[in-house]
N, C-alpha and C positions, 0 to 999 in steps of 0.2 A: 534984799537981794533974792531973786527967785532961783530956787535950786532947779537945775536942769536934770530931770530924771528920766530922760530918754536915752537909749543906747542904739546906735547905727551900727550895723555890721556890714562892712564892704568886703565881699569874698565870694567863695565858690559854693555852688550847688551841685551834688552829685546823686546819681542813683546807685546805692550800695547793692552789689550782688554779692551775697555772703554764703560761703560754703563751709560746713563744719567737717573737719578731717581728724582722724585719730592722731596724726602727726604730720609735719610738713613733708611733702614728697621730695625725693631726690631728683635731680635732672634726669629726664627721660622716664621717670617712673609714673605709673598710673595707680592711683589709690581709689578705693571705694569710700565715698564720703557718706555721711549719715545725717545730713541735714542741708537745707537750702532756705535761704531768706532774701527777699528783695526789699529793701528799706530806703527811704530818703536819707541822704547824707551830705557829705561835703563839709569841710571844716567851717566855712562861713555859716552854712545853714545849720549845722549842728550847734554852733555856739549861740546862734540866734535863738533856736529852740531851748536850749539849756537856760539861757537868761529869761526867756518867757516863762518857763516852768517855775522859775524862782521869783516870779512876780514883776519881772522887768517889762517896761514898755519899749518894745524893739521894732525897728525897721531893718528890713533886709535889702541890700543893694547888690546886685550881681546880674548874671545872664544864664538863660537856659537855651537850649536848642528848639527847633520847631517840630520835635518829635513828641511821641506819647509820654516820655519821661518828663518833658518839661512841664506839661500840665500837671502831672502828679506831683512833682516838686513844689510847684507854686500852691497847689491845694493843701499839701501837707503842712506848709508853713502857716497858711491861714488857719488851719485846723488847731494849730497849737497857739494861736493867738499872737502870731507874728504879722506885722504889716508887710505885705509882699508887693505893694505898689512900686517899689524901686527895682523889682526884678524884671529886666528886659528880655525879649526874645531875639535871638540871632538866626535869622533864616539860612537854611542851607547847610546847617551843621547839627551834629547830635548834641545832646546834653551830656554833661560830664558824667563819667561812669567809673566806679571804683570796683575792681575785683578783689574780694577779701577772703582769705582762708584763715580760719580760726581752729586750732588744735585743742586737744583734750586738757592741755595745760594752760589754756586760756590765752595763749600767745597768738599774734596775728601776723599776717603777711599781706601787704596791700600793693596792687598795681592800679595806677589811676590814668584814665584817659581824660585829658583836659576838656575836650569838646568845646562847648560854648565859653567856658571859663577862660579859655585862652583869648576870646575876643573882648574880654572887660578892657576897655580903653581909657585914655586920658579924658575923653568926653564923659564917660560914667563918673570919674573921679571929680570933674568939674561940677557935675550934677548934684554932688553931695551937699553943695552949698544950701540947697533947698531943705535937706533933711537935718542938716546940722544946726540949723538956726536956734533950735531949742533943745538941743541934745548935750548931754554931759559927757559922753564917752563914745569914741570911735574904736571898733574892734577890727583889727587887720590880721590876716594870715598871709601865706605866700603860695596859695594855689591859683592865684590870678597873676597877670605879668607884673613884674617888679616895677616897671616904670609906672603902672597905674597905682600900685602901693605907695610909691613915694609921692605922687601927685596927691593921692587921698590924704596922706599924712600931712602934707603941706596945707591943704585946704582946711583940715581940721584945726591946725594951729592957728591959722588966720581967724577961724570962727571961735577961738577960745575954747576949744573942746580937747579933753584929755584923750591922748592917743595910747592905746594899748595894743602891742604886736605880739603875736604868737608866731615866731619865725619857722613855721612848718608848712611844707617839707623843709628839712635843713638845707640852708645854702648861705653863701656869704651875702652880707648886706652891703649896699653902696654907702660910702662915707657920708653922703648928704642925708641919709635916712636917720642916722644915730642921733643928732640933736633934735630931731622932731619927735622923739619918742618919750613919753612919760613913764610907761609901764612896760616892761619886757618879761614875758612869761614864757619859759622853754623847759624842755625836758633834758635829760642827761645827754642824749645824742646831739641835741641843737647846741647845748651849752659847750660841749666838747669841740664841735666844729668852729663855733664863733670865737671861742677863747683860745683854742689851740692847746688847752690843757687836757690831760687824761683824767677822767672823773672815776676814780677808784673808791673814794670814801667821801664822808661829809665835808672833811676838810678841804679836798680838792674842789668840791661844789661851791663852797664859800669863796675859795680863791678865784674861781671862774666868774662868779657872780660879781665880785668886787671889781675884777679887771673889766668886765662889761659894763658895769655901772660908770666907770670912768669915762666911757665913750659917749655919755650923754643921758641915759635913762635916769629918772629919779627913783624908781624903784625896779630891782631885779629879782624875779622869783624863779627858782629852779625847782621843778617837780622831780622827785626821785623815787616814785613808786612806793614800795614797802618801807623805804627809808624816810618817807615824809616829805616835807617841803622846806626850802631854804629861802628866806627873805633878806635881802640886803638893801638898806636904805641909808638916809643921811643919819639916822638915829643909832645905826649899828646892824648887828646880825642877829636873826631870830631863827630858830629851828622849830618847826612844827611836826610832831610825830603823826605817822599815818595810823588809821584804824585797822585793826586786824579783822579781815573778812575772807571768806572763801570765794576767790575769783572765779567767774565763769567766762567772762568776755571782756577784755581791756580796750575794746575798740574806740569807745567814745570817752574814755575816762578823762582825757586832757581836755576835750571840748566842754565837757560837763563842768569840770573844775573852773575853766576860764568864763563860761557863761554865768555860772553863780557868783563868781567873784565880781564880775562886771555889774550884776544886778544889784548887789549889796553896796558896792562902792558909789553908784549913782543915787542910791537912797541916803547917802551921807554917813554910812557906817565907817568905822575905822578899818584900816587894813588888817589889823589883827582880827576883828570880828568877821570881816569878809573872808579872810584866808581860812579861819576855823570853819566857817560854813561851807566854803567851797571844798574843803577836804572831806566833809561829811557827805556832800552831794556825790563826789566822785567815788567815795567808798561804796555807796549804794549802787551806783552805776555799774561797777565791775561785777556785782552779783547777779546781773541780768544779761541776757543775750541781745545783740542789736545795738544800733547806734542811738538815734533819737528815741527809739521805743524804750531804751534802758534808763533814760534820764529821769531822776525823781522829781517830785513836786517840792514846792517850798515847805509844805506841811511835813512831808516825809523826811526831808533833811533836818528840819528843826526838832523832830522827834528823835532822830537817830543818836544813839549814845555810843 
């Protein structure tokens, strides 16, 4: 049997406008910032690039506007080895934009303007059939309309493709989506919202993951920052420790983790191997500024100890 080693990402593309601040401003306060970067981003595009950096064969499906950012976003994907043929242009709207503030403690605050991402529709999800014919995994997030995410997951299941959802930004999921999911990867905030449980320690994270797994996904993975990662599956519960690093910017750590995880899973690696590798990649990412610019290569992640 031929192993499907392609990853398809169905999701958002944004231009990230990043401002470095000493601390987060209070309402009505003006702070002097000490840096500005304009970087390609968006959860979908970030995960596509992260996967490609880890050696994955990746196709991006989504939408940009007919503005200057749209061309830049498409060009940036191609430069990173991502097939951008599935990225369409929506006339008359802006591309997605994320306004990001990062403080000196490496914490971030983000406001997103959906732009063309809001126009990703059922027809785009239907068009996935072309890309999924030889794909092993479909990556989904929630920066495009939920109806389109639900349709994309259904199309992937029909194609015999593994469905991995990162439910970000955090929001409730429709009942019909849960049984279509194979792998659910979420952070503490998302796990707390979807499970209804307060996550104050590892035990709570395990309880939340077990509860969510009963709704349909085969594997539930909760990322806990400095506390590492919890994985709940049919074989039980595993906790993976985080690597100790000096964080500079946490903006794309989650997307780096997910992209790296997907790249190794479609190679046929075990979940244990894929998780260990993804944790290394995310650890490197937080030591650098920016989103896609901070993502490590496969070689860097393999050398990291």
